[in-house]
N, C-alpha and C positions, 0 to 999 in steps of 0.2 A: 741451667741458669747459673751464672757465677755470682756468688754473694759479694765479692770484692768490687764488682763493676758499679760505677756510679748510677744512681737512679735516674738521672737526667743527662741530656746532652744538648749543647747549644751551639748554633752556628750563626754568624752574622750574614744576612742575606740582603743584597742590594735589589731594590725594586726599580725596574726600568719601565718608564711610561713614554708613550709616543703621542705627540700632538699633531693633529692634521686639521686643515681648514674645514669648517662646517659646510654641510651641503644645503642647509636651509638658512633663512634669514634670522631664525630664532636661536640658532646655535652657531656662534662665530668660530668655535673650536671644538674638536672632538678629541677626548683623552682616552687612550686605551692602554691596558697593561700589555707590554710587549715582551717581557722576560724577567729573569732573575739572575743575579750574580752571586755564586757561593763565595764565602769568605771575603765579602766586600768591605772596603773601608767606609767610614762615615761619609755621608753626602747629604746635600740639601739642594735639590733641583739643579744638579750640575749637568750642563749640556754635553752630550757625548758625540752626537753627529747630526748633521742636517742634510736632508736629501730633498731638493726642490722645496715644496711648501710644508713638508713634514719635518719634525725635529724629535730626536730621542733624548731623554733625560734620565740620569740616575737620580730618582726622586728622593729616596730615603734608604737607610739601612736599618732593617728590623731584625730582632733575634728570632730564629726558628728554634723552638724549644721542643725536644722530644722527651716524653716521660714514659717510664717503664709500664705504667698502668694503661697507656694508650696503644699498646702494641697490636691489639685486635684491629683497630682502625688503620694502623699503619700497614698491617698485612693486607687488609682489603685494598688499600691504595696501591701497594706494590704489585699485587696480583691482577690489577685492572689492566685494560688494554694499554693505557698510557699513564704511568705514575705521574702525579701532578702535585702542584702546590696551589693553595688558595690564598688570595690576598684580599683583605677587607679594605675598601676604599671609601673614605668619608667625604661628603660634601658634593655639591653641584659645581659645574665649571671645572676648574683644575682640582681633582680630588686629592686628598691627603692619604697616603698609605697608613693604615692603623694596625694591621695584624697580618702575619704570614703564618700559615700552618700546613702541615703535611697530613693532617687528620681530616678525612671527609666528614667524620662525625662532628668535630669541632666547627668546621665550616658551616654545616647545616644548622648549627645552634646559634650562629652569630646574628645579633639583632640587626635587621635591615629595615630602613624606612625609605621614603620616596627619594632621598638624595644619596643614600648609602647603597653600596653593592658589594658583592663578593665576585671576584674574577678568578678564573682558573688558568694556569699556565703549566706547560710541560716541565717536569723536574729534570734538570741536567743530569747526565749519566754519572758524574762523580758524586753528586748528591744522592742519587739512587743507591750507590754502593755504600755511602755513609749511613743511610737509613737502614739498609739491609743488614749492615754490621750491628747496628744498635738493636734491631729486632732479633737477630741471631743470639745476642747476649741475654736478652730479657724475655722473649716471648715464650709462654707456656700454653700449649694447646689444651683447652679444657673441653672434654667431650660433652656434647649435649646429652642431658639425661631427662627423659620425659617424666613428668610428675605422675605419681600413681594416684589414682582416684580413691577418695576416702569412701569405702564401701559401707561404713557404719551409717552414714546419713543418706545414702542413695535410696530414694523412694520412701523416706520417712514420713512424708506428709500423709495424713489420713484422708481416704477417699471421701469426698463430699464435704470436707471441712474447707470452707473458703475464708474470706475476709470476715472477721467478727463484726465489722461495722455494717455488713449487709444483712438486712433483716429477713428478706424473702429467700426461702430455700431454692426457688426457681432461678435465682440469679447466680447460684453457685454452680460452677461447671463440675460435672461428674463424668467419670470414665464410662464407656459403654458397658464394661464388665460390672461396675458397681450398680448400674441401672438394672441389668439383668438379675443381679443378686437381690435387689430390693423387690423385684416382681416375683421372686421365688423360682424363676426358671433358670436353667443353666445353658440354654442354647437358643 
């Protein structure tokens, strides 16, 4: 890890949305996330192309922020079958892009209600290389270390001592060995 490297990296990402006619009378239009544009200029629902009844828009440009503390989740994303970006979309009807992230952990923590959703889209190859470069600068593999059991307290409970609030001795569970010891027999 280089100490001179910045702790964060940011890239403006254009969010592409596609509008298609609805298939039921309750939904006139269907809006889907169709892609992303790395290093995109600012936009506010700029029409890019129309094909028949569907139209694609550059809905917004949001910052994709990478932080050096999130490299574990970025590594998980990069080693998956298809590296992806997650986009939070707010509102029913024509949704408003609210967040873009490359971290699957951050995407899973995003608050979602009945009208909000998180959509996943493939990360473009140039962006994959940018994220890989950031991870190479900042990621430190921390090996898993299993916690050692504290032997001092293992089995410290006295046999036959149960909850002090229980008055009857019959309600206290005892080990079979403690019952044999009380009867005076060993076997």
